[in-house]
N, C-alpha and C positions, 0 to 999 in steps of 0.2 A: 049769897046764892051762887055767885061765880065761881067762888072758891070751891064750894061743895060740888058743883058740877064737874070742875076740873079733876077733884079727887076720885069722884065716881068713874070718870073716864079713864084715869090712870088705872084704877083697880080692874076695870074691864079689859084694858089692853093686856095687863099683867097676866089676868086670868086666861086670856086667849093664847099667850105665850106657852103657859103650862098645859092647857087643855087641847090646844091644836097646834103642836109643833110643826106638823106638815104643812102649814100655811106658810112657812118661811120666816115667821117672827124672830126665830132663833135659829143658830146653825147648830145642827146635831154633830156629835163626834164623828170623825172620818173612820172609815175602815182602813186599817194599816196593812198594806201588802208589801212584802219584802222580796228583794232580789239579792241573793248572795252567790256570786260566781266570779270567774276570771273576766273582769271586764277589760283587761288590756288584750284580750284575744277576740278575733273577729266574732264568733258565736256568741260569746258573752256579751259583747258590746251591742250587736245587733237584737240579741234576745231582749236586752233591756229596752232598747228602742222600740221593739215591736210591742213590749208589755206597756210602755209608756203610751204608745199610740191608742191602745186599747182602753187604757184607763181615762184618756182624754175623751174618747167617744162616748164611753159610759157616762162619765161625769157631765158632758156636755147635754145629756138627756135626763140630768137630774140626779144621776147616781144609782145606787142599789137600794132597793126597797127592803128594809129589815122590820118587820112587825108593824107595818103601815107607815114607817118613817123613811123618807129618802136620805141616804147617807152618801156622801162623796168617798171615793177611794183616794187614799194618800199613799203614793208609791215611795219607798225608802230602798236604797241599795248599798252595797259595799263590795269592795274588790277583795275577794279573798285568795286569788292568786294561786289557786290550786292547780292551774295548767302550767304554771311557770317552772322551768327546771330548777330543781333544788329546794322548792318549798315542800317542807314535811306536812303530811296531811293533818297532824295535830294543830298547827299553826293556822292552816286554812279553816279548820272547824272552830277555833276561837273567834275568828271574824264572824262566822255566821252566827255563833251563840251571841256575840256582842250586839249584832243587829237585832236579833230576837228580844233580847233583855233591855237594851236602851231605848229602842223605837217601838217596844210593845207590839210587835208584829203578830198578826191574827191569821195570817196565811202567806204562803211563799210560793213563787213561780220562778222558773228557770233552774235554780239550785246549782249544786256543784257541777264543774265542768268535767272533772275526771270521776271515773267510776270508782276508784279507790276511795275518794272523799265522800261520795254518795253512801257507799257501804259504811264507812266509818262513821258518818252523821246520822245514820238512821236511829240509833239509840237516843241521840240528843234530841231529835225532832220528836220522838215519842215520848220523851221525858217532859218537854215543854208543850206537848200536845199542839203542835203546829202542822196543819196540813200542807204538803208540798206537792205541787205538779211540776215535776222535773221536765226539763225540755233539752238537755245536752247529754249528761252521763247515760250510757247505754247498756251497761251489763245486766244481763237476766237474772244475776245473782240477787239482786235486790227484789225481784219479783218472787224468787223462791223463799226469800226470807218473809215476805208478806203472807205467802200461803203456808209457811210452816208455823208462824206465829201471828195469825190474823188480827187478834185483838191488840197486841203490843205495836205491830207495824202498820196498823191501819191507816195512818196518816200520810203514807208515802204513795204517790201515784206517778205514772209517768206518761206524758202526752206525746212525745217524740217517738221516732223510730228507736226499737232496741237492736242489739246486736244479732238476735236470731232472725228478725225480720230483715235486717240488711243482708245476711246470708242468703236469706229466700231470694231477694231481688237479684243479688250478685250471681247466685247459682241460676236463677232463671234467665238472666241476661246471658250467661256462658251458653246454656242449652240453646237459646235463641240463636247465637252466633254459630253453634255447632249445626243447627238445622240450615242456617243461611250459607255457611262457607266451609263447612267440614271441620272446624278447627276443634281439637281436642287434646292439644299439648299445652299446658299452662305453667307458667312461672310466676311465684308470688313475692312480693316485696312489702314488707310492713313496718310502721313505727312500733318500737319496742314499749308499747304501754298496753294495758289489760284489755281494752275493748278491741284494738286493732289486732293484736296477737290471737285473741280468741276468734275473731272473724276469720282472719286468714286460715287458721287451722281447721275451723269447721267447714269453710269452702272446700279446702283440700281434701278433707274426709268425705264429703258428700260426693264431689265429682270423681274422686278415685273409685268410690263404690260405684259409679255410673259408668265406669270404664274409661275414665280420662287418665292421661299420663301427667303426673305432677313432678315436674322436672327441678324443682327447687324453690325454697322459702327463705328469704333473706330478711333479717331484722336490723333496724337502724335506730340508735339513740335518738331521742328528742333534741334536736338541735343539728343533726347532721345536714351537710349540705353538699355532699358530692355521692352521686349513686352510679357513676359510670362502671365501677367494678361489678355490681349486680347486674346491669345492663348487659355487659359483655358476657357474663355468665349465662343470660338468658338467650342471647344470640348463639353463643357456642353450643348450648344444649338443644338447639332447633326448637325453641318455643314458638308456638303460633300467636299465643296470647299472654301478655303481661298484666297482672292485676296488682297495682299499688293500693295500699290502704293507709293513708296518712292524715292527720289533722294539724300538722305544724306548718307554720309559714314557709319554712324552707323547702318543703317538699315540692314546690312548684318548679324547682330546679331540675328535678327528676324528668319532668314533661320536655323541658327545653333540651336536655341531654339525649332523650329518646329521639327527638325530632333531628337534632344536629348529627347524631350518629347514625340516623335512618336504620333503627333497629327493625328487622323485618318481621315483627310480631305486633298485633294491634294492642294498644294501651287501653285497657277497660277497667276501672275500679272507682276508687275515690280518693282524691287529692283535694283537700280543703280550699286551698288558694286558686284551683282551677274551676270552683263552683260558679262564681258570680260573672256578671256580664262585663266587668273590667278586666278579666283575665287575659282576654285576647290582646289588649293593648299592653297590659303589664308583662306578658311573655312574648311581646314582638311577634304575634301571629304563629308562633311555633308551638301550637297546641292544636292545629287543624287535623281533623280525624280522630283525635283522642275521644274516648267515651269516659263520662263521669257521672256517678250517682249523686242525685239530689235526694237527701234522705225523706224530706218531706215536700209534696208540692205546697204552693204558696210561696215558698223560697224562689220558685220560678213561676211565671203565670202559665197555667195550663188551660188553654181555650175551651176544652171540653169540661172544665170545672169553674164556672163563672166566679164563685167565691174567691178562688186562688187568684184570679186576675184583679178582682176588686181590693183584695189585702195588698198585692203587689203595688198597685197604682197608689193607694192610699199611703202606704209607707214611703214610697218615692216622693209624693207630695209634701209629706210632713218633714221629712229629712233632707230633702233636696238630692237624694241619692238613692239608686236601686239597692235591693237587698244583694248582698254579695256572698253571703254564707249559704252552703247547701243544707245546713243543719241547725235547728233552733229557733230562728225568728217566727216562722208561721205558727208552730205549736205554742211559742209564748204568747203571741197574741190570742190564740184561741183559748189558752189556758186561763187568761183573766176573765174571759166571757163565761167559761165553764165554772169558775169560782163564783162569780156575780150570780149566775143562775142557781148554784147550789145553795148560796146564802139566801136568796129570795125564797127558795122552796122550803129551806130549813125554818125560815122566818126569824132566825135569831143567830148570834155569832158564836154559839157553842161548837167547839171544833168536832165533838162527836156527831153533832146534827148535821154539820156540813159534810163530814165524811160519808155519811149515809145517803145524802142527796148526792153527792160526787159519784158514788157507786151506780147510780141509776141515770147518769149523764146520757143524753143522746143529743148531739149537736151536728148540724151540718155546717161545717166550717171551712176555713181556708185550706185545710189539709185533707178535707173529704169529711165522711161521717164519722163522728167520733164517740165510741163507747169503750168502756173499761172491761177487762177480762178479771177473773178471780185474783190475779196477782196484781191488779191495779195498773195493768199495762193497756195503753190504748191499742186497739185491734186494727192491724194493718193488712192490706190485700191489694187486689187490683181493680176493685170496682168502687169507686169514690161514692156511689150512691149507697154502698153498705159498709164500707170501712175507710179509714184513713189511708192515705196512699203516698208511696214514695216513686221516684222515677228515674230513668237513665237518660242522659242528653248526649248528643254528639256534636262536637264543635265543627262548624263548617266555615268554609273560606269567607271572609268578610266579618267574622265574628259572631256569627248567629248560633245560638244554641238549639238545637232541634230535638224534641222528645222522640226517642226512638223505642222505648220500652217502659211500662207494659204496652202491649198492643191495643189495649182498651182506650188508652189516651195517646198513643203515638202519632206524631205528625208526619213521619216519613219512615223509610227503611234505612238501615245502617249502610253507609258507604265506606269502602276501604281506602286509605291513602294510596296513591300510585306506587309507593315502594313495597306495598304488602299486597301478596297474591293469595286467593283463596286456595284451601287444600283440595277442592274438587271442582 
């Protein structure tokens, strides 16, 4: 009788495992999420860390519900080195495909660093039917491909700022400075890569059409470390504003040279190493007065957007260090949640069903309100209750970054360094 009772109990237990897996008697297969980017660069490294934070938060609550079963997320990553000088795009894409095939990746976040790699990789992502929420590469050309062949390229989305929106923020900032100080003479300096070149040229085109004087555009190869010749040209030309557009580590030298040479033109643009809180110490305080774009809020805490503060603090607590990149981490964090919500809404891991759910996304996250347009680009603007948001900060004495634009979230007005005078 005892043996019979044991057998019946065992059969009942096995039945429970198969009939009620959600009770936790067995572990369901994880959802495999991939990150393939340049992990040796700040934006790539912090993008992965932000995605990891989101995965941990979701898993701590039981994971993602797929068809009534809770499944954990498993994050896999690979360094494709597409931002490193001399690494050909095909080599970078081989790394991304390796991750997809070997780890059986079901979706991806962050994605290629360089726009050139994203564009070249779109066919491969479509072939493998792997949804991607990109958070670094910025070329609008990917959106045009999505709109021109929506069925083929439907798997590619972008959560971060794109180059068009960056142009909008930079032009908006320039017009704000025109209103405040009468500045209308601009000199541009940019890294010789697709996104930076396109951004500089478009800013120049728009402002020239608005009556501004564009006094010069200087391009620098990735890895350049001396910008004094361009700064001298800006001073000689009578520039009132210098707009740098760089994402390479060496570009922080430009700011130190601007300060040391006391160039009488306000520096206002984007220099990647100048985005984070540690830049003040790294550059010995020689960045005071400079303005720098933060591509997405959340990469800096914006008090008027509580979710941006919550992410920033959670990231700092998890990794023992504040976010230092102005581009990538906050949208990487939000992208994991967007995917989790889309999977739950789809009720299955079919990539086409996930894509349809992603199209209908509407999330209030660290970067503001996130919704996608017809090109699968997150919509950015100046109202975080309606759109995602970027901002511009000014470095103040003591190392404080103060949000000065857009006015909807600004903490203070722009202050000119003592060696720069207003035009009016």
